[in-house]
N, C-alpha and C positions, 0 to 999 in steps of 0.2 A: 448647145452642141456637146455631145459626149466624146471625149478624147480616148483614143486607144491607150493601152498600157505603155506602148512605145512612145507615143506623143507625150504622155504624162511624165515619163522619165526624161524626155528631151526638155521639158519645161522645169525640171528639177523638183517635181512633186514627190514627196515622201509618202509611200504607202504604208499600210498598217503592218504588213509582214516585215518589210524592211525596218520600220520603226522598232518593232519588237526584237528582231534578230540583231540588228546592227547598232542599236542605240540603247534601248531599255535593258536588254539582257547583258550587253557588253559593258555598259557604264554604270548600271545600278545594282550594287551588291544585294542579293536577295534578302540577307538578314537585316537590311536597313529599311525594308518596305514598311514594317509596322510603325516606324516613326512618322510616316506620312499618311499611311492608310487609316490609322486611328487618329481622328481629329482631336481627341483629348490629349494624346501623347504629343501631337503636333503643337498644340497650344502651350503645353508645358515646356517643350523644347524651345519654342520661339521666345517665351517669357524669360527662360534662363539665359538666352543670348541677347536680350534687350530689344527684341523686335515687338512692337506693339501689336495687339490683336483685340478683337471684340471681347468684352467682358463675359466670362463664363458664369452663368447663374446657377447651374446645377447639372448633375449627371444622374440618369435613371437607369438602373441595371436589371431590376426585377419587376414582376407584375405587382408585388406588394408595394414597392416604392412608387410605381406608376399611379397607384390609388391616391397618393398624396402629392401629385405633381403641382397643384396650385400653391402649395406652401413654398415652392422654389421661386415662383415669380411674384408672390405677394400681391401687392396692388398695382403692379406694373401694367401699363396699357399696351406696351409694345414688347415683343420678344420674337426669337426665332427658335424653332425646334428642328433638329437635324440628327440623323444617325451618325455615330462615330465612324462607321466604316462605309458610308454611302458613296455613290458615284453618279455622275451625270445629272446631279440635282434631284435625284429621286428621294422621296421621303422628307424633303425639306418643307417646312410649314412656316410662313411668315405672317405674323400678327401685327397689325399697325394701329389697333384701337379696340375699344369695347363699346357695345351698343346693345340695348334691350336684353341685358343679362348674358350676352354672348361675346364672342371674340371676332373682330373684323379682319378679314384678309384684304390685301391690296386691291382685289377686284371688287370689293364692297360686300362680298358674301359674308354672312355671319355664321360662325360655327358655335355649336353648343359645347359645354365643357366635356360632355361624354364623347363627342366626336374627336376632341383632342386626345382624350384618354384612349380611344380606339387607335388613333395614329401612333401613340406611344406603344401600344401592344404590338402593332405591326412592325415597328422598328425593332423592338426587343426580340421578336421571334425571327428576325432576319429577312423580312419581306423586301426591305430596301437596301440591304447590305451587299457588299462584294461577295459573290459566290453563294448568296442566300444563307450565310452563317448568322446565328444569333449574335446580337450586339447591343450596345448601349445607346441611349438617347441623350443628347445634350440640349440644354436650354441656354441660349446666348442673348445678350443685349442686342437689340436691333440697331443696325448702323443707320445713321441719318445722312442721306445723300446731300451733296452740295446743292444749295439753292440754285446755283448757276446751271445745274443739270435737270431742273424741274421738268422741262419739256422733253427730256430724253429718257426718263426713268419709269413712267407709267406706274407709280406707286411702289417701285422697287429701288434697289441700289445698284448703280452701274458698277461692274467690277472689271479689273484689268488682269488679263492673262499674259504672262511673259514666259516664253520658253527659254530656259537657261541651259546651255550646253558647256560642260567643263568650266562653269563659272562665268561664261560670257552670255549676256542677253543676246538672243539671235532673232527673235520675232515677238511682236506684241499685238494684242487686240483689246478693244474696249467692248464689253458685252452689256447691252442695254435692254432692260426688261420691257415687255409690252403687255397689253391687256391679255393677249393670247397666252403669254407665258406666266400669267398670274403673279406678277411681281418678282419672278425669278429670272436672273440673268443667265439663262441656259439656252443655248442655241437650238438644242434638240426639242425644246418646248416652245419655240417661237420667238425667242429673243433676237435682237439685232446684233450682229457682229461688225465692228468697225475696225479695220486694220489701222495700226498706229505706226507712224514714222519714228524709228528709234532715236533719230537725231533731235527731233523737235517735240515729240509727244503730241503731234497733231494727227487727226484722222486723215487717211488717204483713200479709203474705199469703204463701202458698206454692203452687207448682205443680210437677207432674212429668208429663212427656209431655202437656202442654197441659191437664192436669186439676188442679183445686184439691186441695190436701191440707194437713193440719195437723200431720202427724208425718213424721219421716224414714222412708222405706219400709223400711230395713234394721233400724234400732235401735228405731223407734217413739218416739224422743225428740221431744217437742213443739217446734214451730217458734216458737210464740208466746213472746214475751219474750226470744228470742234477740237478744243485743246485741253490737255490734262495739266493742271497746275502742279508745280513741284515735281516735274517729270524726272529730273535727275535723281532726286531723293528716292522715288519709286524704283528706278533702275538699280540704285545702290542696294535697296532692300532685297530686290530679286537676286542680284549677284551674290550677296552675302549668304543667301540660302544654300549655295553650293557647299561652303565650308561647314555650315550648321548641320545640314542633313547628310553630307557625304555622298549624295547622289549626283551623277554626272549628267544625266538627262532628266530635266525636271520642269514641271509646270508650276509656276508661282502665281497664285491668285491674290490680288491686292484690292483694297477698297479705299475710298477717301471719305472720311466722316466729316460732316460740316463743322463739328466742334473739336474732334480729336485728331483730325488730319489723317495721314496714311496709316493703314492697318493691314496686317497680314491676315488674309482670310483662311487660306489653306495651301498645302503643297500637294502635288500629284506626281507620282512616279511613272504614270502612263498617260501623259497628257494627250488629248485628242488632236486630230489633224485638221479640223475645220479652220484653224487659225490661218492655214494656207489660202483657203477660199476667201476669208475676210480680207486678206492682204493682196489677193490676186497674184500670188507668187509662191513658188515652191521653197521648202525648207532646205533641200539638199545642198545647193550652192553655199548657203550660209554655214551649214554644219561642216562642210568640207573645208571652208575657209578657216574655221576655228581649229579643226584638226591640224591643218597645216601650220597655223601659228603656234599651237602648243608643241608640235613636233620639233619646231625649229628654235624654240626658246630654251635657254639654259636653266632658267629658274622660273617658278610660278609668279604670275602678276597679282598684285593686290586688287580687290574689287574695284576701286576707283579707276585704275588703269584699264581693267577689263571693260568697264563701262565706256570709257573714253574711246577705246579702240573700236568697240561695237558700234557706237554712234557714228564714228567716222567711216566705218566700213559699210554699214547697211542703211545709210540715209537714202531716202527716195522721195520723189515728188508725188503729190496727190493725183488721183485718177478720176476725180469728180468733174462734171461739166464746168467750164470756166465761169458760167453765170452764177454758180452756186458756191464759189470759193470765198465769198465774204463771210467772215467769222460771225456766228450768232452769239459769241461769248466775249464781248468787248471787256477789256480789263484783265482777262486771264493771262 
């Protein structure tokens, strides 16, 4: 059923125009955008403030440097290639192995070296960047997903998106790659979005291509009961991003590496709105609750207190069928 604009407002759904005018433009100083739009600057900023991030293998800025890209990865069998200024998952290439002289994608397809060289050229000329501007390409170490999430990742790495408003986490979702999304945890490319209860770190709802679902489309593994280990630590990392970036309305993307633990993937000054669909709930009531709290407090709260208040204010029960509420992740 398609809701009218009036009905959407009644349900507290934040639209793109309201997001831009009332939150992005109002709370995000324009001069700070490069800190999060450029993934290289983001990694440098995160490292300087003690936030762990995937290892940077190298940066390619020119066609001449692109001719020697294989020297950056050496004999590595796994890596990720991405544009420094990309958005929506465009231009990202995930390599998870080598076979027959080529490089294997999570889907099993094998790319030749010249195909990766062509991808580098596309990134440098701006094909995948914000506004089509020329940019740089980054090679990163591939994150190894938790073994506990093997049935939910389809060859990719689940990532966590947290919307942080004035330093308070207000909504979160877990993005799970599928065979259709080619190992990328991007909803626009067919990944699954699972809304996450801020209080417990457990999944409360699932969607794929804007349709509700209760199981991962590839493995059939139930989403109900899916829980994120170390959830409070992840929320603390998200909340700290407010002080680090200076941005009041921020999307914080995190991953959990099997060996390294929680890592900051990237920040986004214009986070998308599909997180509302994944949670089955609008952002506006939560954003207004934060505005009211900030307005009535005499002094700013530290990250730990902001996280505690958000968890207490925005807790919610799951929306899965009762028969599917048994956790598939014992021990998490």
